[in-house]
N, C-alpha and C positions, 0 to 999 in steps of 0.2 A: 337764696333767690334763684328761682328756676330760670334756666337758659332758654331764650326764644328759639333756638335752633335745635335740630335733632342731634342727639349725642353721636359723636363720631367714635367708631370702634376701630381700634388699631392694635397691631401686635405689641407685645410688651416692650421690645427694644425701641419702638418708634414713639416720638413725642409730638403732640399736636397742640398748636397755640392759635387762638382766634384773634382777629383784629376787628373790633367793633367800630373803630373810628371811621374807617373807609367804607363807602357803600358797596364796594365790590366784594366784600366779605372774603378777604384774603386769609389763607391759612398757611402756616409753615410746617412742612412735613419733614421730620428728621429721621430718615430711614437707616442711616448709619452714622456713626460719630464723625466721619470724614466728609460726607456729601450732604448738601441741603438743596431742596427743590421748593420753589414757590409756585403755587397753583391756586386757582379760584375754586369755589364750590359749584360753579356752573357746570351744566351737562357737557358741553364741548371739551372742557378741560379734562374730563375723565378719560378721554380717548388718547391713547399714547401715540405720539408722532414718531414714525419710523422713516428715516431717510434712505431711499433706495435709488441707486444710480442706474443709468441705462446699461452700463457695463456688467453690473451684477445680474440684470435681467437677461442679457444675452448669454452669459456664462452658465447660469444655473438652469438646468433643464426642468421641465414640468414633471412633477411626480406622477401625473396621470397618463403621460404618453409613454409607450413602450420604448425601451432602449434598443436602438438598432445601430449597427455599424454601417452607415451609408457614406459613400464617397461624396466628393464635391459635386460632381455631375453624374446623375443617374438617369439615363433615358428610359422612357416607358417601354421601349422595345428591347431592352437589354435582356439577354438570355440568362435565366437563372441557373445557378450552379446546382449540382446534385445535392449538396448538403442543404441548401436553401429550399429546394423542392421537396426534400424529405421532411423538413420542418412544417411546411404548409402544403400537404399533398392535394388539398381540395381547391387550391387557388388555380384558376384557369390561366392559361398562357395568353400571350398577346394575340396569337393567331386564333385561338378559340374565342376570344372576346370580339375580334374585329372581322372574322371570316363571314359572319352573318350579314354584314353590311358591305363587304367588298365583293362577295359572290352571293347575292341574295336568292338566285333561282337555282334550285337543285333538282337534278334529274334522278328519278328512281325507276329502275327496271326490275320486273319480277318475272321469273320463268317458272312455270309449273308443267306438269305432265300433259295438261289439256289445253292451256292457252298461254298467251304472253300479254303482260300488262305493263304499261309505262305511263308515268305522269311527271309533270313539272310543278313543283311546289315552291311558294315563296316562304323563305325561312322566318322572316320577321312576323308575318301574320298567319302563317300556316294555310294560306289560301292556295287552292289548286288552280294553276293557270291553264294547263292543257292536260288532257288525258286521252289515251288510246289503248284499246284492248281488242284482242282477237275474239274475245267472248261477247263483244257487243253485237247487236242485232244486224248492223250494217255488214260486218265482216264474217259473221258466223255462217251465213248462207252463201257467200260469194267465194271465199277462199277454199281451195281444195284441202288444205291442211292448215291447222291453226298453230302449229309449233315448228314448221320447217323454216328454211332460210328466206323464202319468199314472204312468209308472214312477218319475219323480222324486218325486212326491207319496207314492207307496208306500214308497220308500226313506226319505224323511224321517219318515214315520209309524212305520216299524219301528225306526229309530234312536232316536226319542224314547221309544217304549215300552220298548225293551230297556235304554236308559240309565236310565230311572226304575226299572226292575226291579233294577238294580245300585246304586240309591241315588245316582245322579248326576243332579243337576238344573241344573247350570251347566256350559256348554261354552265353549270358546274356538275361534275359527277365524281363522287367519292366512292371508290371501290371498297368493299368490305374487307375484313381481315382475311388474308391468304386467298384473295380473289384475283384472278388474272383476267385481263381484258383480252379475250380471245373467243373464237367460236361465234356463237350467235350474239353474244354481247358486243363483240367487235363489229358485227354486221349492223346492229342497231345504231351504234355510235357513229360509224362511218357514213351511214345513210343520213343521219342528222347533220353531219358536217357537210356532206355533198349538197344539201338543200339550203345552205346559207346560214347555218347556226355556228357560232364560235364557242368553243369550250375554253373556259378560263380556270 
């Protein structure tokens, strides 16, 4: 007589017995000679139940997260050690990430053999707030020299006035590598300070 249910395939050491009397279709699976498990043929019963405690979740780290030796409290402004900086050389420091917001307006001064150029730029948007140059039409025909100390004072005064007109009262200047603040550069910066601009 043919069985009304699908044939169950099991490993040779396991024995399967069906119970036709009950409507739940219980089967007894003997996986080993010492242990017995009772389960139904329904779909939810085929899913194994695993009990996981909260302590095991806290102790076992995720395999997808990198393993780092981090202390209990690690502030965002903590200075990195040389070994940590060598492992991640492309990571920006705290100052590099926040300096654009703490000092948004940057002064740039350029000296050439023929003229002097200065501008104030917003770091976040790269927008030029104020600009002054001795090569402009206003100053080219009025100044006796375009590169002397008087031209530097004129550039500093114009930058200060135009920055205050744009509601900018604090500037930042970052000297280049091996650059000293002296000579004509110092004259421009001092003139900007004397006209009510603060350097941060």
